[in-house]
C-alpha positions in Angstrom: 0.0 0.1 0.0 2.8 2.4 0.8 4.3 1.8 -2.7 1.0 2.9 -4.2 0.7 6.1 -2.1 4.2 7.0 -2.9 3.6 6.5 -6.5 0.5 8.7 -6.4 2.3 11.3 -4.6 5.0 11.4 -7.2 2.4 11.6 -10.0 0.6 14.5 -8.2 3.9 16.4 -7.8 4.6 15.9 -11.5 1.2 17.1 -12.6 1.3 20.1 -10.2 4.7 21.1 -11.5 4.6 20.4 -15.2 1.2 19.4 -16.6 -1.0 21.6 -18.6 -4.2 22.7 -16.7 -6.4 22.1 -19.7 -5.3 18.4 -19.7 -4.8 17.6 -16.1 -7.5 17.8 -13.3 -4.6 18.1 -10.7 -2.9 20.9 -12.5 -6.2 22.7 -13.0 -6.9 22.4 -9.2 -3.5 23.9 -8.4 -3.9 26.6 -10.9 -7.1 27.6 -9.2 -5.4 27.7 -5.9 -5.5 26.3 -2.4 -9.0 27.6 -1.7 -10.4 25.4 -4.6 -8.6 22.5 -3.4 -9.9 22.9 0.1 -13.4 23.4 -1.3 -13.0 20.1 -3.0 -11.9 18.3 0.1 -14.9 19.7 2.0 -17.2 18.7 -0.7 -15.8 15.2 -0.9 -16.0 14.9 3.0 -19.7 15.8 2.9 -20.4 13.3 0.2 -18.6 10.6 2.2 -20.6 11.4 5.2 -23.8 11.2 3.3 -22.8 7.9 1.6 -22.0 6.5 5.1 -25.4 7.5 6.3 -27.0 6.1 3.2 -25.2 2.9 3.7 -26.7 2.7 7.2 -30.2 3.0 5.5 -29.7 0.4 2.8 -27.3 2.3 0.5 -24.5 0.9 -1.5 -21.1 0.0 0.1 -19.5 0.6 -3.4 -20.9 4.2 -3.3 -19.3 4.7 0.0 -16.0 3.3 -1.1 -16.1 5.5 -4.1 -16.6 8.6 -2.0 -13.9 7.7 0.3 -11.6 7.2 -2.6 -12.5 10.7 -3.9 -11.9 12.1 -0.5 -8.5 10.5 -0.1 -7.5 11.6 -3.7 -8.4 15.2 -2.9 -6.6 15.1 0.4 -3.5 13.9 -1.5 -3.8 16.8 -3.9 -4.1 19.1 -0.9 -1.0 17.6 0.6 0.9 18.0 -2.6 
Protein backbone atom coordinates (compact mmCIF):
# COMPACT_ATOMS: atom_id res chain seq x y z
CA UNK A 1 0.00 0.00 0.00
CA UNK A 2 2.83 2.39 0.83
CA UNK A 3 4.27 1.91 -2.67
CA UNK A 4 0.97 2.90 -4.24
CA UNK A 5 0.68 6.04 -2.11
CA UNK A 6 4.28 7.00 -2.89
CA UNK A 7 3.64 6.50 -6.60
CA UNK A 8 0.47 8.60 -6.41
CA UNK A 9 2.33 11.35 -4.54
CA UNK A 10 5.02 11.39 -7.24
CA UNK A 11 2.42 11.64 -10.03
CA UNK A 12 0.59 14.44 -8.21
CA UNK A 13 3.82 16.41 -7.85
CA UNK A 14 4.61 15.91 -11.54
CA UNK A 15 1.17 17.07 -12.60
CA UNK A 16 1.33 20.04 -10.23
CA UNK A 17 4.69 21.13 -11.58
CA UNK A 18 4.54 20.42 -15.28
CA UNK A 19 1.11 19.43 -16.54
CA UNK A 20 -1.13 21.61 -18.66
CA UNK A 21 -4.19 22.68 -16.67
CA UNK A 22 -6.39 22.04 -19.70
CA UNK A 23 -5.31 18.39 -19.79
CA UNK A 24 -4.79 17.61 -16.11
CA UNK A 25 -7.40 17.79 -13.38
CA UNK A 26 -4.67 18.02 -10.71
CA UNK A 27 -2.92 20.87 -12.53
CA UNK A 28 -6.23 22.69 -12.96
CA UNK A 29 -6.94 22.45 -9.22
CA UNK A 30 -3.50 23.83 -8.38
CA UNK A 31 -3.93 26.60 -10.93
CA UNK A 32 -7.19 27.62 -9.22
CA UNK A 33 -5.40 27.75 -5.87
CA UNK A 34 -5.53 26.30 -2.40
CA UNK A 35 -9.03 27.56 -1.65
CA UNK A 36 -10.43 25.52 -4.59
CA UNK A 37 -8.57 22.43 -3.41
CA UNK A 38 -9.88 22.90 0.12
CA UNK A 39 -13.39 23.38 -1.27
CA UNK A 40 -13.10 20.03 -3.06
CA UNK A 41 -11.87 18.32 0.12
CA UNK A 42 -14.86 19.71 2.00
CA UNK A 43 -17.25 18.67 -0.76
CA UNK A 44 -15.87 15.14 -0.84
CA UNK A 45 -15.96 14.91 2.97
CA UNK A 46 -19.65 15.83 2.93
CA UNK A 47 -20.36 13.30 0.19
CA UNK A 48 -18.51 10.63 2.19
CA UNK A 49 -20.59 11.38 5.28
CA UNK A 50 -23.81 11.22 3.27
CA UNK A 51 -22.79 7.93 1.64
CA UNK A 52 -22.01 6.46 5.08
CA UNK A 53 -25.40 7.53 6.32
CA UNK A 54 -27.04 6.11 3.18
CA UNK A 55 -25.24 2.80 3.75
CA UNK A 56 -26.78 2.59 7.21
CA UNK A 57 -30.18 3.07 5.56
CA UNK A 58 -29.64 0.42 2.88
CA UNK A 59 -27.38 2.29 0.48
CA UNK A 60 -24.51 0.88 -1.52
CA UNK A 61 -21.14 -0.02 0.02
CA UNK A 62 -19.59 0.61 -3.38
CA UNK A 63 -20.90 4.17 -3.30
CA UNK A 64 -19.29 4.72 0.10
CA UNK A 65 -15.98 3.26 -1.06
CA UNK A 66 -16.06 5.51 -4.12
CA UNK A 67 -16.66 8.61 -2.01
CA UNK A 68 -13.86 7.66 0.38
CA UNK A 69 -11.54 7.22 -2.61
CA UNK A 70 -12.52 10.67 -3.89
CA UNK A 71 -11.89 12.17 -0.45
CA UNK A 72 -8.50 10.51 -0.13
CA UNK A 73 -7.52 11.62 -3.64
CA UNK A 74 -8.41 15.25 -2.96
CA UNK A 75 -6.60 15.09 0.39
CA UNK A 76 -3.50 13.87 -1.48
CA UNK A 77 -3.85 16.78 -3.90
CA UNK A 78 -4.08 19.11 -0.91
CA UNK A 79 -0.96 17.58 0.62
CA UNK A 80 0.94 17.97 -2.64
